[in-house]
C-alpha positions as CSV (number, residue, x, y, z in Angstrom):
1,M,67.7,1.7,19.7
2,D,67.9,2.1,23.5
3,A,70.5,4.9,23.0
4,I,68.3,6.6,20.5
5,F,65.3,6.4,22.8
6,W,67.4,7.7,25.7
7,I,68.5,10.7,23.6
8,S,64.9,11.4,22.4
9,N,63.5,11.4,25.9
10,N,66.4,13.2,27.8
11,V,67.6,15.6,25.1
12,F,64.6,16.3,22.8
13,G,62.2,15.7,25.6
14,T,64.0,18.2,27.8
15,P,64.1,21.5,25.9
16,A,66.4,23.2,28.4
17,I,69.0,20.6,28.0
18,L,68.7,20.6,24.2
19,L,69.1,24.3,24.0
20,G,71.9,24.3,26.5
21,I,73.8,21.8,24.3
22,I,73.1,23.9,21.2
23,V,74.6,27.0,22.9
24,L,77.6,25.1,24.2
25,I,78.3,23.7,20.8
26,G,78.1,27.2,19.3
27,L,80.5,28.6,21.9
28,L,82.9,25.7,21.4
29,L,82.9,26.2,17.6
30,Q,83.7,29.9,18.2
31,K,86.6,28.8,20.5
32,K,85.3,30.9,23.4
33,T,87.0,30.7,26.8
34,A,85.9,28.2,29.4
35,S,84.4,31.0,31.4
36,Q,82.4,32.2,28.5
37,R,81.2,28.7,27.7
38,V,80.0,28.1,31.2
39,S,78.4,31.5,31.5
40,G,76.7,31.4,28.2
41,T,75.4,27.8,28.5
42,F,74.1,28.3,32.1
43,K,72.5,31.6,31.3
44,A,70.7,30.2,28.2
45,I,69.4,27.2,30.3
46,I,68.4,29.6,33.2
47,G,66.7,32.0,30.7
48,F,64.7,29.1,29.1
49,L,63.7,27.8,32.5
50,I,62.5,31.3,33.5
51,I,60.4,31.3,30.3
52,S,59.0,27.9,31.3
53,A,58.3,29.0,34.8
54,G,56.4,32.1,33.5
55,A,54.5,29.8,31.1
56,N,53.6,27.6,34.1
57,I,52.3,30.6,36.0
58,I,50.1,31.6,33.1
59,V,48.9,28.0,32.7
60,G,48.0,27.9,36.4
61,A,45.9,31.1,36.2
62,L,44.2,29.8,33.0
63,T,43.3,26.5,34.7
64,V,41.1,28.7,36.9
65,F,39.9,31.0,34.1
66,E,38.8,28.1,31.8
67,P,36.4,26.2,34.2
68,L,35.2,29.6,35.4
69,W,33.8,30.6,32.0
70,K,32.7,27.0,31.3
71,E,30.5,27.2,34.3
72,V,29.2,30.7,33.3
73,F,27.9,29.2,30.1
74,N,26.8,25.9,31.6
75,L,29.2,23.8,29.5
76,S,30.2,20.2,30.2
77,G,33.0,18.2,28.6
78,E,32.5,16.6,25.2
79,T,31.3,13.0,25.3
80,L,33.6,10.7,23.4
81,G,33.0,7.2,22.1
82,E,35.5,4.3,22.6
83,Y,39.0,5.4,21.8
84,M,42.6,4.3,22.6
85,G,43.5,7.3,24.8
86,Q,46.9,8.9,25.4
87,E,48.3,6.4,27.9
88,L,47.6,3.3,25.7
89,F,48.7,5.2,22.6
90,N,52.0,6.0,24.2
91,S,52.6,2.4,25.3
92,E,51.9,1.2,21.7
93,Y,53.3,3.9,19.5
94,G,55.5,6.0,21.8
95,S,58.7,4.4,20.6
96,A,57.7,5.2,17.0
97,V,57.0,8.8,18.0
98,T,60.4,9.4,19.7
99,L,62.4,7.7,17.0
100,A,60.6,9.7,14.3
101,M,61.3,12.9,16.3
102,T,65.0,12.1,16.3
103,L,65.2,11.2,12.6
104,G,63.0,14.1,11.7
105,F,65.3,16.5,13.5
106,L,68.3,15.1,11.5
107,I,66.3,15.6,8.3
108,N,65.7,19.2,9.4
109,V,69.4,19.7,9.9
110,L,70.3,18.1,6.6
111,L,67.7,20.2,4.7
112,A,69.1,23.4,6.5
113,R,72.6,22.4,5.5
114,F,71.9,21.6,1.8
115,T,69.0,23.9,0.8
116,R,68.3,27.6,1.1
117,L,65.9,27.0,4.0
118,K,68.4,27.7,6.8
119,Y,66.2,27.1,9.8
120,I,66.8,24.6,12.7
121,Y,63.7,23.9,14.7
122,L,64.4,24.0,18.5
123,T,61.0,24.0,20.1
124,G,61.2,20.6,21.7
125,H,57.8,20.2,23.3
126,M,56.1,21.2,20.1
127,M,58.2,18.6,18.2
128,F,56.8,16.0,20.5
129,W,53.1,17.0,20.4
130,T,53.0,17.6,16.7
131,T,54.6,14.2,16.0
132,T,52.2,12.5,18.5
133,I,49.0,14.1,16.9
134,F,50.2,13.3,13.3
135,A,51.0,9.7,14.5
136,G,47.5,9.4,15.8
137,I,46.0,10.6,12.5
138,A,48.2,8.2,10.5
139,V,47.2,5.2,12.7
140,H,43.6,6.2,12.4
141,A,43.9,6.3,8.6
142,A,46.0,3.1,8.4
143,P,45.4,1.0,11.5
144,D,47.7,-1.9,10.4
145,V,50.7,0.2,9.5
146,S,54.0,-1.3,10.4
147,F,56.4,0.2,12.9
148,F,59.1,1.1,10.3
149,K,56.6,2.5,7.8
150,L,55.1,4.7,10.5
151,V,58.5,5.9,11.6
152,I,59.7,6.7,8.1
153,F,56.4,8.5,7.2
154,L,56.5,10.6,10.4
155,S,60.2,11.4,10.1
156,V,59.9,12.7,6.5
157,I,56.8,14.7,7.3
158,M,58.2,16.2,10.5
159,G,61.6,17.0,9.0
160,I,60.0,18.9,6.1
161,Y,57.5,20.7,8.4
162,W,60.2,21.8,10.8
163,T,62.3,23.2,7.9
164,V,59.5,24.8,5.9
165,Q,57.3,26.3,8.7
166,P,59.9,28.8,10.0
167,A,60.7,29.8,6.4
168,L,57.1,30.7,5.6
169,V,56.7,33.1,8.5
170,Q,60.2,34.6,8.4
171,P,59.4,37.6,6.2
172,F,57.0,38.8,8.9
173,V,59.2,37.7,11.9
174,R,62.1,39.7,10.4
175,K,60.0,42.9,10.4
176,I,58.6,42.2,13.9
177,V,62.1,41.6,15.5
178,G,64.0,44.1,13.3
179,N,66.7,41.6,12.3
180,D,67.2,38.1,10.8
181,N,68.9,36.5,13.7
182,I,66.0,34.3,15.0
183,A,63.0,32.6,13.5
184,L,59.6,31.3,14.8
185,G,59.4,27.5,15.4
186,H,55.9,27.0,16.6
187,T,52.5,25.5,15.6
188,S,50.9,28.9,15.7
189,A,52.6,29.8,12.4
190,S,49.4,29.2,10.4
191,V,47.2,31.7,12.4
192,G,50.1,34.1,12.4
193,L,50.1,34.1,8.6
194,L,46.3,34.3,8.4
195,A,46.4,37.3,10.8
196,A,49.2,39.0,8.8
197,F,47.3,38.6,5.5
198,G,44.0,39.6,7.1
199,G,45.5,42.6,8.8
200,K,46.9,43.8,5.5
201,L,43.5,43.5,3.8
202,W,41.2,44.9,6.6
203,G,43.4,46.5,9.2
204,N,45.1,49.9,9.5
205,K,48.9,49.5,9.8
206,E,49.3,53.1,11.1
207,N,47.1,52.4,14.2
208,D,49.9,50.4,15.8
209,S,48.8,48.9,19.1
210,E,52.1,49.9,20.7
211,K,51.7,53.6,19.8
212,I,48.1,54.1,21.0
213,K,47.8,57.7,22.1
214,L,46.1,58.2,25.5
215,P,45.0,61.2,27.5
216,K,47.4,62.2,30.3
217,G,45.1,60.7,33.0
218,L,45.3,57.4,31.3
219,E,49.0,57.3,30.5
220,F,49.4,54.4,33.0
221,L,47.8,52.2,30.3
222,R,51.0,52.5,28.3
223,D,52.5,50.0,30.7
224,S,51.8,46.5,29.2
225,N,51.8,45.0,32.7
226,V,49.0,47.4,33.8
227,I,46.9,46.9,30.7
228,T,47.2,43.1,31.0
229,A,46.2,43.2,34.7
230,L,43.2,45.4,33.9
231,T,42.0,43.3,31.0
232,M,42.4,40.0,32.7
233,G,41.0,41.5,36.0
234,L,37.8,42.5,34.3
235,L,37.4,39.1,32.7
236,F,38.1,37.2,35.9
237,L,36.0,39.5,38.0
238,T,33.0,39.4,35.7
239,G,33.1,35.6,35.7
240,A,33.6,35.4,39.5
241,I,30.6,37.6,40.2
242,I,28.3,35.5,37.9
243,I,29.6,32.3,39.6
244,S,29.0,33.7,43.1
245,F,25.2,34.0,42.3
246,K,24.8,30.6,40.6
247,D,23.4,27.7,42.6
248,T,24.9,24.7,40.8
249,P,27.4,22.0,41.9
250,G,30.0,23.3,39.5
251,A,29.7,26.8,40.8
252,A,29.9,25.5,44.4
253,E,33.0,23.5,43.6
254,L,34.7,26.6,42.0
255,V,33.8,28.8,45.0
256,A,35.1,26.1,47.4
257,S,38.5,26.0,45.5
258,S,39.3,29.5,47.0
259,G,39.2,28.0,50.6
260,N,38.5,30.6,53.2
261,Q,39.3,33.4,50.8
262,S,36.5,35.2,49.0
263,F,36.1,33.7,45.5
264,I,36.0,37.2,44.0
265,V,39.2,38.2,45.7
266,Y,40.7,34.8,44.7
267,A,39.7,35.5,41.0
268,I,41.3,39.0,41.1
269,I,44.5,37.5,42.5
270,Q,44.5,35.0,39.6
271,S,44.4,37.9,37.1
272,F,47.4,39.5,38.7
273,T,49.1,36.1,38.8
274,F,48.5,35.8,35.0
275,T,50.1,39.2,34.5
276,A,53.1,38.2,36.7
277,G,53.5,35.1,34.4
278,I,53.6,37.3,31.3
279,A,56.3,39.5,33.0
280,V,58.3,36.5,34.0
281,V,58.2,35.1,30.4
282,L,59.4,38.4,28.9
283,T,62.3,38.5,31.4
284,G,63.3,35.0,30.5
285,V,63.0,35.7,26.7
286,R,65.4,38.7,27.0
287,M,68.0,36.6,28.9
288,F,67.6,33.5,26.7
289,I,67.8,35.4,23.4
290,G,70.9,37.3,24.7
291,E,72.8,34.0,24.9
292,I,71.4,31.8,22.1
293,V,71.7,34.3,19.2
294,P,75.5,35.0,19.5
295,A,76.2,31.3,20.4
296,F,74.2,30.1,17.4
297,K,76.5,32.0,15.1
298,G,79.1,29.3,15.7
299,I,76.8,26.6,14.4
300,A,75.6,28.8,11.5
301,T,79.2,29.4,10.5
302,K,80.8,26.0,10.9
303,I,78.0,23.3,10.6
304,V,75.0,24.9,8.8
305,P,76.3,28.2,7.3
306,G,73.6,30.9,7.6
307,A,71.3,28.9,9.8
308,R,68.9,30.5,12.2
309,P,67.4,29.0,15.4
310,A,63.6,28.6,15.1
311,L,62.3,29.2,18.6
312,D,59.1,29.1,20.7
313,N,56.5,31.9,20.2
314,P,57.2,33.9,23.4
315,I,60.3,35.3,21.7
316,L,57.9,37.6,19.8
317,F,55.9,38.8,22.7
318,P,58.3,41.6,23.9
319,Y,58.0,43.3,20.5
320,A,54.3,44.0,20.8
321,P,53.0,43.3,24.3
322,N,49.7,45.2,23.8
323,A,49.0,43.2,20.6
324,V,49.5,40.0,22.7
325,I,46.6,41.0,24.9
326,L,44.4,42.3,22.0
327,G,44.9,39.0,20.2
328,F,43.8,37.1,23.3
329,L,40.7,39.3,23.7
330,G,39.8,38.6,20.0
331,S,40.2,34.9,20.6
332,F,38.2,35.0,23.8
333,V,35.2,36.6,22.0
334,G,35.6,34.2,19.1
335,A,35.7,31.2,21.4
336,L,32.4,32.3,23.1
337,L,30.8,32.7,19.7
338,W,31.9,29.3,18.4
339,L,30.8,27.7,21.6
340,V,27.2,28.7,20.8
341,V,27.4,28.1,17.0
342,L,29.0,24.6,17.2
343,G,26.7,23.6,20.0
344,N,23.6,24.6,18.0
345,T,24.6,23.5,14.6
346,V,26.7,20.3,14.7
347,G,26.0,19.4,18.4
348,Y,29.7,19.5,19.3
349,I,30.7,21.0,22.7
350,F,33.8,23.0,21.8
351,V,36.4,22.8,24.6
352,P,38.1,26.3,24.4
353,T,41.5,25.4,25.9
354,M,42.6,28.8,27.1
355,I,46.3,27.8,27.1
356,V,46.2,27.0,23.4
357,L,44.1,30.0,22.7
358,F,46.3,32.4,24.6
359,F,49.7,31.4,23.2
360,H,48.4,31.1,19.6
361,S,46.2,34.2,19.6
362,A,49.1,36.2,21.2
363,T,51.3,35.2,18.2
364,A,48.5,36.0,15.8
365,G,48.0,39.4,17.5
366,V,51.6,40.3,17.0
367,F,51.5,39.3,13.3
368,G,48.1,41.1,12.8
369,N,49.4,44.2,14.5
370,L,52.4,44.3,12.1
371,T,50.2,44.6,9.0
372,G,46.9,45.9,10.4
373,G,47.5,47.7,13.8
374,V,44.9,47.3,16.5
375,R,42.2,45.9,14.2
376,G,44.7,43.4,12.8
377,A,45.7,42.2,16.3
378,V,42.1,41.7,17.4
379,M,41.2,40.0,14.1
380,G,44.2,37.7,14.4
381,G,42.8,36.5,17.8
382,F,39.4,35.9,16.3
383,V,40.9,33.9,13.4
384,T,42.8,31.8,16.0
385,A,39.6,30.9,17.8
386,T,37.9,30.0,14.5
387,V,40.8,27.7,13.5
388,V,41.0,26.1,16.9
389,A,37.2,25.6,17.3
390,W,36.4,24.1,13.9
391,G,39.8,22.4,13.8
392,Q,39.1,20.7,17.1
393,Y,35.6,19.5,15.9
394,I,37.0,18.0,12.6
395,T,40.1,16.5,14.3
396,V,38.2,15.0,17.3
397,K,35.3,13.7,15.3
398,M,36.9,12.7,12.0
399,L,40.7,12.4,12.2
400,L,41.3,10.9,15.7
401,S,38.0,9.4,16.8
402,D,39.4,6.0,17.6
403,T,43.0,6.9,18.7
404,I,43.6,10.1,20.8
405,P,40.7,12.6,20.4
406,D,41.1,13.5,24.1
407,T,44.6,14.7,23.3
408,A,43.3,16.9,20.4
409,M,41.2,18.7,22.9
410,W,44.1,19.9,25.1
411,A,47.3,19.4,23.2
412,A,46.5,20.0,19.5
413,D,47.4,23.4,18.0
414,S,46.5,25.5,15.0
415,D,49.0,24.0,12.5
416,M,48.0,20.5,13.5
417,F,44.3,21.3,12.8
418,I,45.1,22.8,9.4
419,L,47.5,20.1,8.3
420,G,45.6,17.2,9.8
421,P,43.4,16.4,6.8
422,I,46.5,16.5,4.5
423,I,48.3,14.1,6.8
424,R,45.3,11.8,6.7
425,L,45.3,11.7,2.9
426,L,49.0,11.1,2.8
427,A,48.8,8.4,5.5
428,Q,46.3,6.4,3.3
429,L,49.3,5.7,1.1
430,L,50.6,3.5,3.9
431,L,47.7,1.0,3.5
């Protein structure tokens, strides 16, 4: 058991190591030279770490963006009743979560080997958080569940989910990427599908966000880095100006966070920092994909014939960078709307976690653009905000109220919100 927990924490819990091992195994199976093995493995790890570094830059900028707009709308955190909390939950159920992750991954590999669903899920951090949230829902539904019942339940659920989820979105991913070499393994799959179907119904496929025609004087907007910086700059600047004229403790704290620098200038720099993070992510994606796709052919040929790696959602961003931003804009507008609606109808203070909204609405934007152009991309973002807002309310108040509702506010994602009620129904079989 100690060995299994060590592997869960140090391999599955460290995505760069997991993916490096996958690439090394693929290169070994292809009988590549020692030089090619070292080069391919190291470049895959470095590429993934570049993606992670870019994601951290984005997260850093969004941790300024989120409280900025919360203060603009005078929002405070949601008040929760008595609950277990993430720290206590980990101490009591963490071993069940890590063991279920390991067994679930083995089930995923076996299903890929012996069924037509040839997808191996490799997004390690999502494996952990999805298993954690589903464990919390299961414990909420069946508080007296035994350790082994919980592990078996989670292992089967996760193994099936990690196999089926990439298969459901692959018809769209294939068109986005232009080939069948990689798949999407991420909890934004549900909003991606909703965006794709919605874009087909209400969008205009011909009005592709990546082919927007602009006057000569505005041709600089063809550069995705420029359009990202402009869009985020306007949002940061607007919020910063409003905050600068507010006389509240929260506004004063935000202004003080910029130190001796003008808060408005500080906010503008954050918008450029966000843009730099996007650029870093795209650079890492290109490097990482360049190594894992050819290496994975060894695994696909020898161990799981025809298998494809299901990877994190930034792999899709380079194929429609404008749609990524349009999706985020749609989700930002949607989040503001649901802040007001939820607050005035059910009395719930929606916590619009911009990190979740950005990465999920970006994926939805790419899917929506594929079938519905600009309109589909924006609508995909709005759909994401809708799923996250109402999903958070239902999950926090009804599915995790006495276990880890705090985690649902900042770590739960679209697929978890949609599948949560189903997991609760199934978990009642454990009673």
